[in-house]
Steps between C-alpha positions, in 0.01 A plus 500: 500500500466539122798609295476814291481303173189309615328818621566671167365195312183497702439873444577470128268203444223670699539814293462284184161387626582167661288419802633469852377142520687403184821673613483325838447164330785540252752629760373272776433787734204589715258758366568712812869520408417588145265781605767635737758504222261683265415765761856551620629847404772501235541125512612498862400181681671483840381273773548648843403304805311719743515258790804282564385170649730354764378141544803391705621830645163646587465345850856602582491853357459675831783296654723578203422874533610483864826321410577751224429797730718360781778419251501852361539645851810294571855631438624419152745231611227321708229488228373160393525376147180414311599134510507517879157675513361231267642235732331661803165494317551137408557414866156652572327289232548695181522268196560756225820565304783733574428699183147584630657651816764681303250655259271609785797653688599697188148640456486577873825696482387692189174595675697625803715722279200649325298554821733508801223550755543600863718205605762519223853604594588858421846623402595833655813677381770538768542869580744629763532827684847665513700342779249218549695192391803350329558157348809280550629201307817313398640391166820334387711646220819394319787750507877497469697608808881538478505305174305201634130417432286528813130463576394771742180546699330833427267666751218699340299773674226705339288784635138416407381858454793672326625183319860584601738201491806394697716194434814372672707188439622258769703178489231313699137531605536500881303687764790742551478584130126562539564744784780677309280531189224667704737742672660606171167510317335726755805726493482510121128589500544751781217359710320194635157397373238376746467145364722245328369230265698176477465149373541213751881495496657295779705794626174679588226241549532198723154343464226548238140444605177514301412846376721789609600352837881480532763444766782741413861438591588662833808684372306620195231641730765681702621661176141595401437640848817706481372676185138481619402313182196269493606182310242343269547155341342404173291193450696196372527491121334843470770711341252763385471620861845650455484533124698823486822352632441176304485708185803698617709183525441423130550862391821553699641172374458615143603863552784473757646148480498437123754473349692346791651761733872494574645668811805466719294447820143477628540842664580653161200318350269636770630854447411472136157349578413784737598756237282318248205503740535879529526529121190279464300727733594808299437353156178301569229737611204374708205433266267706718722719719695703250794696643484332845816421693492123457805429713317629806173343596289803588322421822754243618666532838861610490770276637601772745349434846453872559274531199338158532150642532540740207514454126761555233 
């Protein structure tokens, strides 16, 4: 491709009456290139390749498309690196370079973003009906109890529809603590949603299979059956499936536990946390449901057996 200075010189000499043949001879260019520079509007002379030849990759292009499509469909943690895809092509006879595969994969990804097509993955926002679901997670926080530093386990519950939060601190993360957190959380919210969303914590899930298949802990299932809650486990390494409570962990850590809290006992700490959860519900309105009672999940079953079929 000619630089701008050469294009300007060609156009200037041609304007002075110099022939194309003479210009091509003096600058050691072909007459075709000289003509193109003269006819280019405003001195622009860009060479754009209309067809990209793939001498090495061409015979393996369909196979590479299949590998890239399969790789995109895999979970993020299971996706292959481009070096591995290049190695798989080499095992099938490909003799080209890694850079050729990398450049093709980049153009392939850009084309998918511009024109998703029918087979591209779609992202649907997670919307929940009142009383439909809650999310549960644990975090660890540093506090000071009776003048001594202590790292406590904090149970987090969040109603998916109303965005109401509940947190409670425990000395350990045992199954008994999980049951106690649920009992106190449901009492705090004034009802029981239909479904609970968890990660694959050992106190709830015994075995993880491919997809959504799980073997839940027997005692955990007894607790879920008592409240008539349907437990749902997230995919491994897919925190966005319970993104509300994941975000809550970071928010509560910055709003409630910093600077470091100091209390005489864990019971006193939990009393303060429950009061802060109520204060949070009052001060932080739902972005879409203005004026709603966020401490009660409208549509959730009450914890009272007599009103189990009704709503609160």
